[in-house]
PyMOL Python script that loads the backbone (N, CA, C, O; Angstrom):
from pymol import cmd

cmd.read_pdbstr("""\
ATOM      1  N   MET A   1     -14.664  21.835-114.322  1.00  0.00           N
ATOM      2  CA  MET A   1     -15.887  22.675-114.413  1.00  0.00           C
ATOM      3  C   MET A   1     -16.950  21.787-113.700  1.00  0.00           C
ATOM      4  O   MET A   1     -17.037  20.573-113.886  1.00  0.00           O
ATOM      5  N   THR A   2     -17.747  22.504-112.871  1.00  0.00           N
ATOM      6  CA  THR A   2     -18.845  21.838-112.201  1.00  0.00           C
ATOM      7  C   THR A   2     -20.132  22.085-113.040  1.00  0.00           C
ATOM      8  O   THR A   2     -20.189  22.870-113.987  1.00  0.00           O
ATOM      9  N   LYS A   3     -21.149  21.327-112.583  1.00  0.00           N
ATOM     10  CA  LYS A   3     -22.435  21.489-113.277  1.00  0.00           C
ATOM     11  C   LYS A   3     -22.982  22.946-113.161  1.00  0.00           C
ATOM     12  O   LYS A   3     -23.524  23.481-114.128  1.00  0.00           O
ATOM     13  N   SER A   4     -22.838  23.545-112.026  1.00  0.00           N
ATOM     14  CA  SER A   4     -23.297  24.860-111.817  1.00  0.00           C
ATOM     15  C   SER A   4     -22.539  25.887-112.679  1.00  0.00           C
ATOM     16  O   SER A   4     -23.123  26.833-113.207  1.00  0.00           O
ATOM     17  N   GLU A   5     -21.192  25.662-112.805  1.00  0.00           N
ATOM     18  CA  GLU A   5     -20.386  26.488-113.685  1.00  0.00           C
ATOM     19  C   GLU A   5     -20.891  26.337-115.220  1.00  0.00           C
ATOM     20  O   GLU A   5     -21.038  27.312-115.956  1.00  0.00           O
ATOM     21  N   LEU A   6     -21.115  25.123-115.576  1.00  0.00           N
ATOM     22  CA  LEU A   6     -21.665  24.856-116.894  1.00  0.00           C
ATOM     23  C   LEU A   6     -22.965  25.567-117.192  1.00  0.00           C
ATOM     24  O   LEU A   6     -23.158  26.131-118.269  1.00  0.00           O
ATOM     25  N   ILE A   7     -23.901  25.526-116.156  1.00  0.00           N
ATOM     26  CA  ILE A   7     -25.132  26.206-116.308  1.00  0.00           C
ATOM     27  C   ILE A   7     -24.972  27.720-116.426  1.00  0.00           C
ATOM     28  O   ILE A   7     -25.650  28.395-117.201  1.00  0.00           O
ATOM     29  N   GLY A   8     -24.027  28.219-115.605  1.00  0.00           N
ATOM     30  CA  GLY A   8     -23.686  29.674-115.691  1.00  0.00           C
ATOM     31  C   GLY A   8     -23.143  30.122-117.018  1.00  0.00           C
ATOM     32  O   GLY A   8     -23.475  31.212-117.483  1.00  0.00           O
ATOM     33  N   GLN A   9     -22.292  29.289-117.660  1.00  0.00           N
ATOM     34  CA  GLN A   9     -21.716  29.638-118.945  1.00  0.00           C
ATOM     35  C   GLN A   9     -22.751  29.582-120.054  1.00  0.00           C
ATOM     36  O   GLN A   9     -22.802  30.436-120.939  1.00  0.00           O
ATOM     37  N   VAL A  10     -23.612  28.498-119.971  1.00  0.00           N
ATOM     38  CA  VAL A  10     -24.677  28.397-121.022  1.00  0.00           C
ATOM     39  C   VAL A  10     -25.698  29.487-120.880  1.00  0.00           C
ATOM     40  O   VAL A  10     -26.176  29.992-121.896  1.00  0.00           O
ATOM     41  N   SER A  11     -26.061  29.882-119.682  1.00  0.00           N
ATOM     42  CA  SER A  11     -26.967  30.976-119.494  1.00  0.00           C
ATOM     43  C   SER A  11     -26.530  32.313-119.941  1.00  0.00           C
ATOM     44  O   SER A  11     -27.344  33.148-120.336  1.00  0.00           O
ATOM     45  N   GLU A  12     -25.146  32.553-119.881  1.00  0.00           N
ATOM     46  CA  GLU A  12     -24.571  33.714-120.427  1.00  0.00           C
ATOM     47  C   GLU A  12     -24.660  33.848-121.917  1.00  0.00           C
ATOM     48  O   GLU A  12     -24.888  34.935-122.447  1.00  0.00           O
ATOM     49  N   LYS A  13     -24.464  32.652-122.642  1.00  0.00           N
ATOM     50  CA  LYS A  13     -24.534  32.614-124.083  1.00  0.00           C
ATOM     51  C   LYS A  13     -25.965  32.535-124.547  1.00  0.00           C
ATOM     52  O   LYS A  13     -26.240  33.029-125.641  1.00  0.00           O
ATOM     53  N   ALA A  14     -26.860  31.988-123.854  1.00  0.00           N
ATOM     54  CA  ALA A  14     -28.283  31.847-124.260  1.00  0.00           C
ATOM     55  C   ALA A  14     -29.112  32.875-123.474  1.00  0.00           C
ATOM     56  O   ALA A  14     -29.777  32.551-122.491  1.00  0.00           O
ATOM     57  N   LYS A  15     -29.046  34.098-123.939  1.00  0.00           N
ATOM     58  CA  LYS A  15     -29.641  35.319-123.245  1.00  0.00           C
ATOM     59  C   LYS A  15     -31.176  35.217-123.127  1.00  0.00           C
ATOM     60  O   LYS A  15     -31.784  35.823-122.244  1.00  0.00           O
ATOM     61  N   ASN A  16     -31.794  34.425-124.049  1.00  0.00           N
ATOM     62  CA  ASN A  16     -33.275  34.413-124.016  1.00  0.00           C
ATOM     63  C   ASN A  16     -33.785  33.319-123.039  1.00  0.00           C
ATOM     64  O   ASN A  16     -34.991  33.101-122.927  1.00  0.00           O
ATOM     65  N   PHE A  17     -32.859  32.640-122.343  1.00  0.00           N
ATOM     66  CA  PHE A  17     -33.261  31.678-121.307  1.00  0.00           C
ATOM     67  C   PHE A  17     -32.807  32.202-119.976  1.00  0.00           C
ATOM     68  O   PHE A  17     -31.756  32.832-119.858  1.00  0.00           O
ATOM     69  N   THR A  18     -33.617  31.932-118.970  1.00  0.00           N
ATOM     70  CA  THR A  18     -33.202  32.321-117.614  1.00  0.00           C
ATOM     71  C   THR A  18     -32.263  31.238-117.023  1.00  0.00           C
ATOM     72  O   THR A  18     -32.309  30.111-117.515  1.00  0.00           O
ATOM     73  N   PRO A  19     -31.462  31.488-116.061  1.00  0.00           N
ATOM     74  CA  PRO A  19     -30.525  30.492-115.525  1.00  0.00           C
ATOM     75  C   PRO A  19     -31.342  29.244-114.992  1.00  0.00           C
ATOM     76  O   PRO A  19     -30.879  28.104-115.029  1.00  0.00           O
ATOM     77  N   LYS A  20     -32.539  29.540-114.517  1.00  0.00           N
ATOM     78  CA  LYS A  20     -33.376  28.327-114.056  1.00  0.00           C
ATOM     79  C   LYS A  20     -33.782  27.504-115.195  1.00  0.00           C
ATOM     80  O   LYS A  20     -33.827  26.278-115.090  1.00  0.00           O
ATOM     81  N   ASP A  21     -34.086  28.125-116.300  1.00  0.00           N
ATOM     82  CA  ASP A  21     -34.514  27.327-117.601  1.00  0.00           C
ATOM     83  C   ASP A  21     -33.306  26.544-117.994  1.00  0.00           C
ATOM     84  O   ASP A  21     -33.441  25.347-118.250  1.00  0.00           O
ATOM     85  N   VAL A  22     -32.125  27.122-118.066  1.00  0.00           N
ATOM     86  CA  VAL A  22     -30.935  26.437-118.452  1.00  0.00           C
ATOM     87  C   VAL A  22     -30.666  25.261-117.498  1.00  0.00           C
ATOM     88  O   VAL A  22     -30.280  24.189-117.965  1.00  0.00           O
ATOM     89  N   GLU A  23     -30.850  25.416-116.234  1.00  0.00           N
ATOM     90  CA  GLU A  23     -30.633  24.296-115.294  1.00  0.00           C
ATOM     91  C   GLU A  23     -31.581  23.166-115.569  1.00  0.00           C
ATOM     92  O   GLU A  23     -31.172  22.009-115.477  1.00  0.00           O
ATOM     93  N   VAL A  24     -32.837  23.432-115.907  1.00  0.00           N
ATOM     94  CA  VAL A  24     -33.766  22.418-116.271  1.00  0.00           C
ATOM     95  C   VAL A  24     -33.307  21.693-117.493  1.00  0.00           C
ATOM     96  O   VAL A  24     -33.299  20.462-117.514  1.00  0.00           O
ATOM     97  N   ILE A  25     -32.927  22.413-118.509  1.00  0.00           N
ATOM     98  CA  ILE A  25     -32.456  21.846-119.729  1.00  0.00           C
ATOM     99  C   ILE A  25     -31.205  20.918-119.533  1.00  0.00           C
ATOM    100  O   ILE A  25     -31.179  19.788-120.021  1.00  0.00           O
ATOM    101  N   VAL A  26     -30.183  21.431-118.810  1.00  0.00           N
ATOM    102  CA  VAL A  26     -28.958  20.692-118.563  1.00  0.00           C
ATOM    103  C   VAL A  26     -29.292  19.410-117.770  1.00  0.00           C
ATOM    104  O   VAL A  26     -28.811  18.328-118.106  1.00  0.00           O
ATOM    105  N   ASN A  27     -30.106  19.541-116.730  1.00  0.00           N
ATOM    106  CA  ASN A  27     -30.463  18.401-115.979  1.00  0.00           C
ATOM    107  C   ASN A  27     -31.271  17.329-116.775  1.00  0.00           C
ATOM    108  O   ASN A  27     -31.160  16.128-116.526  1.00  0.00           O
ATOM    109  N   SER A  28     -32.067  17.812-117.718  1.00  0.00           N
ATOM    110  CA  SER A  28     -32.824  16.833-118.572  1.00  0.00           C
ATOM    111  C   SER A  28     -31.972  16.170-119.511  1.00  0.00           C
ATOM    112  O   SER A  28     -32.211  14.998-119.800  1.00  0.00           O
ATOM    113  N   ILE A  29     -30.932  16.825-120.063  1.00  0.00           N
ATOM    114  CA  ILE A  29     -29.928  16.229-120.953  1.00  0.00           C
ATOM    115  C   ILE A  29     -29.156  15.117-120.200  1.00  0.00           C
ATOM    116  O   ILE A  29     -29.015  14.003-120.704  1.00  0.00           O
ATOM    117  N   PHE A  30     -28.651  15.445-118.962  1.00  0.00           N
ATOM    118  CA  PHE A  30     -27.942  14.487-118.176  1.00  0.00           C
ATOM    119  C   PHE A  30     -28.815  13.230-117.835  1.00  0.00           C
ATOM    120  O   PHE A  30     -28.386  12.081-117.945  1.00  0.00           O
ATOM    121  N   GLU A  31     -29.997  13.529-117.439  1.00  0.00           N
ATOM    122  CA  GLU A  31     -30.925  12.426-117.092  1.00  0.00           C
ATOM    123  C   GLU A  31     -31.221  11.558-118.321  1.00  0.00           C
ATOM    124  O   GLU A  31     -31.240  10.332-118.210  1.00  0.00           O
ATOM    125  N   SER A  32     -31.449  12.159-119.473  1.00  0.00           N
ATOM    126  CA  SER A  32     -31.638  11.317-120.686  1.00  0.00           C
ATOM    127  C   SER A  32     -30.424  10.540-121.049  1.00  0.00           C
ATOM    128  O   SER A  32     -30.538   9.395-121.485  1.00  0.00           O
ATOM    129  N   MET A  33     -29.274  11.104-120.891  1.00  0.00           N
ATOM    130  CA  MET A  33     -28.088  10.333-121.146  1.00  0.00           C
ATOM    131  C   MET A  33     -27.903   9.121-120.158  1.00  0.00           C
ATOM    132  O   MET A  33     -27.528   8.027-120.582  1.00  0.00           O
ATOM    133  N   ALA A  34     -28.168   9.339-118.875  1.00  0.00           N
ATOM    134  CA  ALA A  34     -28.068   8.281-117.893  1.00  0.00           C
ATOM    135  C   ALA A  34     -29.016   7.232-118.198  1.00  0.00           C
ATOM    136  O   ALA A  34     -28.660   6.053-118.166  1.00  0.00           O
ATOM    137  N   GLU A  35     -30.263   7.593-118.508  1.00  0.00           N
ATOM    138  CA  GLU A  35     -31.298   6.629-118.798  1.00  0.00           C
ATOM    139  C   GLU A  35     -30.942   5.787-120.021  1.00  0.00           C
ATOM    140  O   GLU A  35     -31.203   4.584-120.028  1.00  0.00           O
ATOM    141  N   THR A  36     -30.348   6.394-121.063  1.00  0.00           N
ATOM    142  CA  THR A  36     -29.939   5.687-122.272  1.00  0.00           C
ATOM    143  C   THR A  36     -28.841   4.741-121.978  1.00  0.00           C
ATOM    144  O   THR A  36     -28.894   3.622-122.489  1.00  0.00           O
ATOM    145  N   LEU A  37     -27.853   5.064-121.213  1.00  0.00           N
ATOM    146  CA  LEU A  37     -26.804   4.231-120.772  1.00  0.00           C
ATOM    147  C   LEU A  37     -27.230   3.137-119.932  1.00  0.00           C
ATOM    148  O   LEU A  37     -26.684   2.040-120.051  1.00  0.00           O
ATOM    149  N   ALA A  38     -28.231   3.347-119.024  1.00  0.00           N
ATOM    150  CA  ALA A  38     -28.747   2.354-118.116  1.00  0.00           C
ATOM    151  C   ALA A  38     -29.462   1.240-118.926  1.00  0.00           C
ATOM    152  O   ALA A  38     -29.464   0.078-118.520  1.00  0.00           O
ATOM    153  N   LYS A  39     -30.079   1.623-120.099  1.00  0.00           N
ATOM    154  CA  LYS A  39     -30.662   0.645-120.899  1.00  0.00           C
ATOM    155  C   LYS A  39     -29.658  -0.181-121.778  1.00  0.00           C
ATOM    156  O   LYS A  39     -30.020  -1.138-122.462  1.00  0.00           O
ATOM    157  N   GLY A  40     -28.415   0.254-121.704  1.00  0.00           N
ATOM    158  CA  GLY A  40     -27.341  -0.422-122.466  1.00  0.00           C
ATOM    159  C   GLY A  40     -27.092   0.145-123.857  1.00  0.00           C
ATOM    160  O   GLY A  40     -26.268  -0.367-124.615  1.00  0.00           O
ATOM    161  N   ASP A  41     -27.803   1.186-124.172  1.00  0.00           N
ATOM    162  CA  ASP A  41     -27.571   1.819-125.448  1.00  0.00           C
ATOM    163  C   ASP A  41     -26.405   2.856-125.398  1.00  0.00           C
ATOM    164  O   ASP A  41     -26.021   3.325-124.326  1.00  0.00           O
ATOM    165  N   GLY A  42     -25.867   3.187-126.582  1.00  0.00           N
ATOM    166  CA  GLY A  42     -24.748   4.090-126.665  1.00  0.00           C
ATOM    167  C   GLY A  42     -25.282   5.499-126.979  1.00  0.00           C
ATOM    168  O   GLY A  42     -26.444   5.696-127.335  1.00  0.00           O
ATOM    169  N   ILE A  43     -24.376   6.448-126.828  1.00  0.00           N
ATOM    170  CA  ILE A  43     -24.684   7.919-127.180  1.00  0.00           C
ATOM    171  C   ILE A  43     -23.518   8.380-128.013  1.00  0.00           C
ATOM    172  O   ILE A  43     -22.356   8.153-127.677  1.00  0.00           O
ATOM    173  N   GLU A  44     -23.851   9.029-129.102  1.00  0.00           N
ATOM    174  CA  GLU A  44     -22.740   9.564-129.979  1.00  0.00           C
ATOM    175  C   GLU A  44     -22.992  11.008-130.165  1.00  0.00           C
ATOM    176  O   GLU A  44     -24.080  11.347-130.631  1.00  0.00           O
ATOM    177  N   ILE A  45     -22.068  11.936-129.837  1.00  0.00           N
ATOM    178  CA  ILE A  45     -22.152  13.333-130.074  1.00  0.00           C
ATOM    179  C   ILE A  45     -21.111  13.731-131.005  1.00  0.00           C
ATOM    180  O   ILE A  45     -19.968  13.864-130.567  1.00  0.00           O
ATOM    181  N   ARG A  46     -21.358  13.940-132.233  1.00  0.00           N
ATOM    182  CA  ARG A  46     -20.377  14.202-133.340  1.00  0.00           C
ATOM    183  C   ARG A  46     -19.486  15.363-132.868  1.00  0.00           C
ATOM    184  O   ARG A  46     -20.006  16.354-132.355  1.00  0.00           O
ATOM    185  N   GLY A  47     -18.160  15.264-133.030  1.00  0.00           N
ATOM    186  CA  GLY A  47     -17.180  16.253-132.754  1.00  0.00           C
ATOM    187  C   GLY A  47     -16.856  16.278-131.230  1.00  0.00           C
ATOM    188  O   GLY A  47     -15.916  16.962-130.826  1.00  0.00           O
ATOM    189  N   PHE A  48     -17.601  15.562-130.403  1.00  0.00           N
ATOM    190  CA  PHE A  48     -17.289  15.548-128.988  1.00  0.00           C
ATOM    191  C   PHE A  48     -16.828  14.171-128.565  1.00  0.00           C
ATOM    192  O   PHE A  48     -15.735  14.058-128.009  1.00  0.00           O
ATOM    193  N   GLY A  49     -17.606  13.099-128.797  1.00  0.00           N
ATOM    194  CA  GLY A  49     -17.203  11.786-128.396  1.00  0.00           C
ATOM    195  C   GLY A  49     -18.440  10.921-128.307  1.00  0.00           C
ATOM    196  O   GLY A  49     -19.553  11.324-128.643  1.00  0.00           O
ATOM    197  N   SER A  50     -18.186   9.687-127.829  1.00  0.00           N
ATOM    198  CA  SER A  50     -19.278   8.711-127.635  1.00  0.00           C
ATOM    199  C   SER A  50     -19.175   8.065-126.266  1.00  0.00           C
ATOM    200  O   SER A  50     -18.102   7.845-125.704  1.00  0.00           O
ATOM    201  N   PHE A  51     -20.385   7.775-125.767  1.00  0.00           N
ATOM    202  CA  PHE A  51     -20.470   7.039-124.507  1.00  0.00           C
ATOM    203  C   PHE A  51     -21.110   5.686-124.789  1.00  0.00           C
ATOM    204  O   PHE A  51     -22.025   5.540-125.599  1.00  0.00           O
ATOM    205  N   LYS A  52     -20.567   4.704-124.065  1.00  0.00           N
ATOM    206  CA  LYS A  52     -21.138   3.341-124.229  1.00  0.00           C
ATOM    207  C   LYS A  52     -20.922   2.598-122.946  1.00  0.00           C
ATOM    208  O   LYS A  52     -20.136   3.038-122.107  1.00  0.00           O
ATOM    209  N   VAL A  53     -21.609   1.456-122.756  1.00  0.00           N
ATOM    210  CA  VAL A  53     -21.510   0.675-121.606  1.00  0.00           C
ATOM    211  C   VAL A  53     -20.625  -0.518-121.990  1.00  0.00           C
ATOM    212  O   VAL A  53     -20.883  -1.215-122.971  1.00  0.00           O
ATOM    213  N   LYS A  54     -19.589  -0.728-121.199  1.00  0.00           N
ATOM    214  CA  LYS A  54     -18.763  -1.901-121.364  1.00  0.00           C
ATOM    215  C   LYS A  54     -19.015  -2.868-120.217  1.00  0.00           C
ATOM    216  O   LYS A  54     -19.362  -2.461-119.108  1.00  0.00           O
ATOM    217  N   GLU A  55     -18.834  -4.174-120.504  1.00  0.00           N
ATOM    218  CA  GLU A  55     -19.068  -5.119-119.443  1.00  0.00           C
ATOM    219  C   GLU A  55     -17.680  -5.594-119.054  1.00  0.00           C
ATOM    220  O   GLU A  55     -16.819  -5.869-119.889  1.00  0.00           O
ATOM    221  N   ARG A  56     -17.511  -5.677-117.758  1.00  0.00           N
ATOM    222  CA  ARG A  56     -16.259  -6.197-117.141  1.00  0.00           C
ATOM    223  C   ARG A  56     -16.533  -7.592-116.624  1.00  0.00           C
ATOM    224  O   ARG A  56     -17.525  -7.804-115.927  1.00  0.00           O
ATOM    225  N   ALA A  57     -15.708  -8.517-116.938  1.00  0.00           N
ATOM    226  CA  ALA A  57     -15.941  -9.850-116.470  1.00  0.00           C
ATOM    227  C   ALA A  57     -15.662 -10.061-115.024  1.00  0.00           C
ATOM    228  O   ALA A  57     -14.977  -9.235-114.421  1.00  0.00           O
ATOM    229  N   ALA A  58     -16.147 -11.113-114.424  1.00  0.00           N
ATOM    230  CA  ALA A  58     -15.816 -11.423-113.068  1.00  0.00           C
ATOM    231  C   ALA A  58     -14.354 -11.822-113.016  1.00  0.00           C
ATOM    232  O   ALA A  58     -13.785 -12.365-113.963  1.00  0.00           O
ATOM    233  N   ARG A  59     -13.753 -11.512-111.815  1.00  0.00           N
ATOM    234  CA  ARG A  59     -12.359 -11.759-111.681  1.00  0.00           C
ATOM    235  C   ARG A  59     -11.957 -11.917-110.253  1.00  0.00           C
ATOM    236  O   ARG A  59     -12.738 -11.601-109.356  1.00  0.00           O
ATOM    237  N   LYS A  60     -10.769 -12.394-110.008  1.00  0.00           N
ATOM    238  CA  LYS A  60     -10.194 -12.575-108.674  1.00  0.00           C
ATOM    239  C   LYS A  60      -9.537 -11.204-108.351  1.00  0.00           C
ATOM    240  O   LYS A  60      -8.864 -10.579-109.171  1.00  0.00           O
ATOM    241  N   GLY A  61      -9.796 -10.793-107.073  1.00  0.00           N
ATOM    242  CA  GLY A  61      -9.111  -9.504-106.632  1.00  0.00           C
ATOM    243  C   GLY A  61      -8.399  -9.809-105.362  1.00  0.00           C
ATOM    244  O   GLY A  61      -8.370 -10.953-104.908  1.00  0.00           O
ATOM    245  N   ARG A  62      -7.814  -8.777-104.774  1.00  0.00           N
ATOM    246  CA  ARG A  62      -7.097  -8.924-103.522  1.00  0.00           C
ATOM    247  C   ARG A  62      -7.412  -7.779-102.587  1.00  0.00           C
ATOM    248  O   ARG A  62      -7.283  -6.609-102.948  1.00  0.00           O
ATOM    249  N   ASN A  63      -7.796  -8.102-101.473  1.00  0.00           N
ATOM    250  CA  ASN A  63      -8.052  -7.092-100.409  1.00  0.00           C
ATOM    251  C   ASN A  63      -6.727  -6.507 -99.972  1.00  0.00           C
ATOM    252  O   ASN A  63      -5.914  -7.230 -99.396  1.00  0.00           O
ATOM    253  N   PRO A  64      -6.467  -5.228-100.218  1.00  0.00           N
ATOM    254  CA  PRO A  64      -5.118  -4.606 -99.962  1.00  0.00           C
ATOM    255  C   PRO A  64      -4.899  -4.623 -98.475  1.00  0.00           C
ATOM    256  O   PRO A  64      -3.730  -4.657 -98.091  1.00  0.00           O
ATOM    257  N   LYS A  65      -5.778  -4.606 -97.669  1.00  0.00           N
ATOM    258  CA  LYS A  65      -5.603  -4.515 -96.166  1.00  0.00           C
ATOM    259  C   LYS A  65      -5.135  -5.842 -95.608  1.00  0.00           C
ATOM    260  O   LYS A  65      -4.228  -5.914 -94.779  1.00  0.00           O
ATOM    261  N   THR A  66      -5.809  -6.931 -96.110  1.00  0.00           N
ATOM    262  CA  THR A  66      -5.539  -8.240 -95.487  1.00  0.00           C
ATOM    263  C   THR A  66      -4.745  -9.118 -96.381  1.00  0.00           C
ATOM    264  O   THR A  66      -4.151 -10.089 -95.912  1.00  0.00           O
ATOM    265  N   GLY A  67      -4.701  -8.817 -97.695  1.00  0.00           N
ATOM    266  CA  GLY A  67      -4.034  -9.628 -98.682  1.00  0.00           C
ATOM    267  C   GLY A  67      -4.912 -10.848 -99.099  1.00  0.00           C
ATOM    268  O   GLY A  67      -4.476 -11.666 -99.909  1.00  0.00           O
ATOM    269  N   GLU A  68      -6.085 -10.962 -98.571  1.00  0.00           N
ATOM    270  CA  GLU A  68      -7.007 -12.038 -98.909  1.00  0.00           C
ATOM    271  C   GLU A  68      -7.562 -11.896-100.340  1.00  0.00           C
ATOM    272  O   GLU A  68      -7.882 -10.818-100.841  1.00  0.00           O
ATOM    273  N   THR A  69      -7.644 -13.125-100.960  1.00  0.00           N
ATOM    274  CA  THR A  69      -8.184 -13.158-102.346  1.00  0.00           C
ATOM    275  C   THR A  69      -9.683 -13.142-102.218  1.00  0.00           C
ATOM    276  O   THR A  69     -10.279 -13.867-101.422  1.00  0.00           O
ATOM    277  N   ILE A  70     -10.297 -12.256-103.062  1.00  0.00           N
ATOM    278  CA  ILE A  70     -11.743 -12.133-103.129  1.00  0.00           C
ATOM    279  C   ILE A  70     -12.280 -12.201-104.507  1.00  0.00           C
ATOM    280  O   ILE A  70     -11.539 -11.946-105.456  1.00  0.00           O
ATOM    281  N   ASP A  71     -13.530 -12.531-104.679  1.00  0.00           N
ATOM    282  CA  ASP A  71     -14.165 -12.623-105.931  1.00  0.00           C
ATOM    283  C   ASP A  71     -14.818 -11.241-106.244  1.00  0.00           C
ATOM    284  O   ASP A  71     -15.581 -10.695-105.448  1.00  0.00           O
ATOM    285  N   VAL A  72     -14.487 -10.728-107.407  1.00  0.00           N
ATOM    286  CA  VAL A  72     -15.117  -9.424-107.860  1.00  0.00           C
ATOM    287  C   VAL A  72     -16.103  -9.820-108.890  1.00  0.00           C
ATOM    288  O   VAL A  72     -15.750 -10.475-109.870  1.00  0.00           O
ATOM    289  N   ALA A  73     -17.364  -9.436-108.697  1.00  0.00           N
ATOM    290  CA  ALA A  73     -18.419  -9.772-109.588  1.00  0.00           C
ATOM    291  C   ALA A  73     -18.353  -9.014-110.930  1.00  0.00           C
ATOM    292  O   ALA A  73     -17.773  -7.935-111.048  1.00  0.00           O
ATOM    293  N   ALA A  74     -18.981  -9.645-111.924  1.00  0.00           N
ATOM    294  CA  ALA A  74     -19.030  -9.016-113.270  1.00  0.00           C
ATOM    295  C   ALA A  74     -19.906  -7.733-113.073  1.00  0.00           C
ATOM    296  O   ALA A  74     -20.804  -7.698-112.232  1.00  0.00           O
ATOM    297  N   LYS A  75     -19.603  -6.698-113.877  1.00  0.00           N
ATOM    298  CA  LYS A  75     -20.329  -5.487-113.847  1.00  0.00           C
ATOM    299  C   LYS A  75     -20.227  -4.673-115.113  1.00  0.00           C
ATOM    300  O   LYS A  75     -19.368  -4.878-115.971  1.00  0.00           O
ATOM    301  N   LYS A  76     -21.158  -3.733-115.180  1.00  0.00           N
ATOM    302  CA  LYS A  76     -21.210  -2.830-116.392  1.00  0.00           C
ATOM    303  C   LYS A  76     -20.727  -1.459-115.922  1.00  0.00           C
ATOM    304  O   LYS A  76     -21.075  -0.947-114.857  1.00  0.00           O
ATOM    305  N   VAL A  77     -19.891  -0.908-116.814  1.00  0.00           N
ATOM    306  CA  VAL A  77     -19.325   0.375-116.475  1.00  0.00           C
ATOM    307  C   VAL A  77     -19.474   1.363-117.669  1.00  0.00           C
ATOM    308  O   VAL A  77     -19.273   0.945-118.809  1.00  0.00           O
ATOM    309  N   PRO A  78     -19.814   2.636-117.450  1.00  0.00           N
ATOM    310  CA  PRO A  78     -19.902   3.580-118.553  1.00  0.00           C
ATOM    311  C   PRO A  78     -18.437   3.925-119.021  1.00  0.00           C
ATOM    312  O   PRO A  78     -17.488   4.000-118.241  1.00  0.00           O
ATOM    313  N   PHE A  79     -18.365   4.112-120.282  1.00  0.00           N
ATOM    314  CA  PHE A  79     -17.082   4.373-120.974  1.00  0.00           C
ATOM    315  C   PHE A  79     -17.228   5.502-121.974  1.00  0.00           C
ATOM    316  O   PHE A  79     -18.184   5.537-122.749  1.00  0.00           O
ATOM    317  N   PHE A  80     -16.251   6.452-121.955  1.00  0.00           N
ATOM    318  CA  PHE A  80     -16.302   7.589-122.863  1.00  0.00           C
ATOM    319  C   PHE A  80     -15.136   7.548-123.796  1.00  0.00           C
ATOM    320  O   PHE A  80     -14.001   7.424-123.335  1.00  0.00           O
ATOM    321  N   LYS A  81     -15.348   7.645-125.092  1.00  0.00           N
ATOM    322  CA  LYS A  81     -14.296   7.679-126.031  1.00  0.00           C
ATOM    323  C   LYS A  81     -14.314   9.038-126.747  1.00  0.00           C
ATOM    324  O   LYS A  81     -15.295   9.358-127.418  1.00  0.00           O
ATOM    325  N   VAL A  82     -13.276   9.820-126.622  1.00  0.00           N
ATOM    326  CA  VAL A  82     -13.200  11.168-127.138  1.00  0.00           C
ATOM    327  C   VAL A  82     -13.230  11.186-128.551  1.00  0.00           C
ATOM    328  O   VAL A  82     -12.646  10.295-129.168  1.00  0.00           O
ATOM    329  N   GLY A  83     -13.907  12.193-129.214  1.00  0.00           N
ATOM    330  CA  GLY A  83     -13.998  12.394-130.621  1.00  0.00           C
ATOM    331  C   GLY A  83     -12.700  12.997-131.176  1.00  0.00           C
ATOM    332  O   GLY A  83     -11.879  13.543-130.439  1.00  0.00           O
ATOM    333  N   LYS A  84     -12.550  12.880-132.472  1.00  0.00           N
ATOM    334  CA  LYS A  84     -11.305  13.369-133.100  1.00  0.00           C
ATOM    335  C   LYS A  84     -11.210  14.895-133.002  1.00  0.00           C
ATOM    336  O   LYS A  84     -10.124  15.403-132.725  1.00  0.00           O
ATOM    337  N   GLU A  85     -12.299  15.654-133.217  1.00  0.00           N
ATOM    338  CA  GLU A  85     -12.286  17.096-133.152  1.00  0.00           C
ATOM    339  C   GLU A  85     -11.959  17.652-131.817  1.00  0.00           C
ATOM    340  O   GLU A  85     -11.184  18.596-131.664  1.00  0.00           O
ATOM    341  N   LEU A  86     -12.597  17.011-130.817  1.00  0.00           N
ATOM    342  CA  LEU A  86     -12.265  17.393-129.389  1.00  0.00           C
ATOM    343  C   LEU A  86     -10.822  17.093-128.999  1.00  0.00           C
ATOM    344  O   LEU A  86     -10.196  17.876-128.284  1.00  0.00           O
ATOM    345  N   LYS A  87     -10.278  15.935-129.477  1.00  0.00           N
ATOM    346  CA  LYS A  87      -8.896  15.599-129.183  1.00  0.00           C
ATOM    347  C   LYS A  87      -8.017  16.594-129.775  1.00  0.00           C
ATOM    348  O   LYS A  87      -7.099  17.078-129.113  1.00  0.00           O
ATOM    349  N   GLU A  88      -8.254  16.953-131.060  1.00  0.00           N
ATOM    350  CA  GLU A  88      -7.422  18.018-131.693  1.00  0.00           C
ATOM    351  C   GLU A  88      -7.483  19.350-131.013  1.00  0.00           C
ATOM    352  O   GLU A  88      -6.458  20.021-130.898  1.00  0.00           O
ATOM    353  N   MET A  89      -8.638  19.763-130.558  1.00  0.00           N
ATOM    354  CA  MET A  89      -8.869  21.006-129.837  1.00  0.00           C
ATOM    355  C   MET A  89      -8.037  20.998-128.521  1.00  0.00           C
ATOM    356  O   MET A  89      -7.351  21.971-128.210  1.00  0.00           O
ATOM    357  N   VAL A  90      -8.110  19.939-127.801  1.00  0.00           N
ATOM    358  CA  VAL A  90      -7.305  19.866-126.618  1.00  0.00           C
ATOM    359  C   VAL A  90      -5.824  19.799-126.797  1.00  0.00           C
ATOM    360  O   VAL A  90      -5.083  20.244-125.920  1.00  0.00           O
ATOM    361  N   ASN A  91      -5.361  19.270-127.883  1.00  0.00           N
ATOM    362  CA  ASN A  91      -3.906  19.139-128.130  1.00  0.00           C
ATOM    363  C   ASN A  91      -3.337  20.374-128.893  1.00  0.00           C
ATOM    364  O   ASN A  91      -2.177  20.346-129.304  1.00  0.00           O
ATOM    365  N   LYS A  92      -4.133  21.447-129.086  1.00  0.00           N
ATOM    366  CA  LYS A  92      -3.548  22.587-129.748  1.00  0.00           C
ATOM    367  C   LYS A  92      -2.619  23.303-128.861  1.00  0.00           C
ATOM    368  O   LYS A  92      -2.028  24.305-129.264  1.00  0.00           O
TER     369      LYS A  92
END
""", "prot")
cmd.dss("prot")
cmd.show_as("cartoon", "prot")
cmd.util.cbc("prot")
cmd.orient("prot")
């Protein structure tokens, strides 16, 4: 599902909002989530899952083209852990 498909489905269910209003709401939610994760905080949505930022340590890597060993810097990556209810719904 793409973001535009999500907006379309939500606007079908929320008849009192225009598709443009729904687009603003969805974009605001995603922006707020991104800002929260950028600060290093986590997000928990009961029944759906949780988002958090994990830190990856620096390590040695390999350039697949040349075989040369390279240093890969430490970095932070977003991580999603699925909630129990969502996992059960998907596995039905």
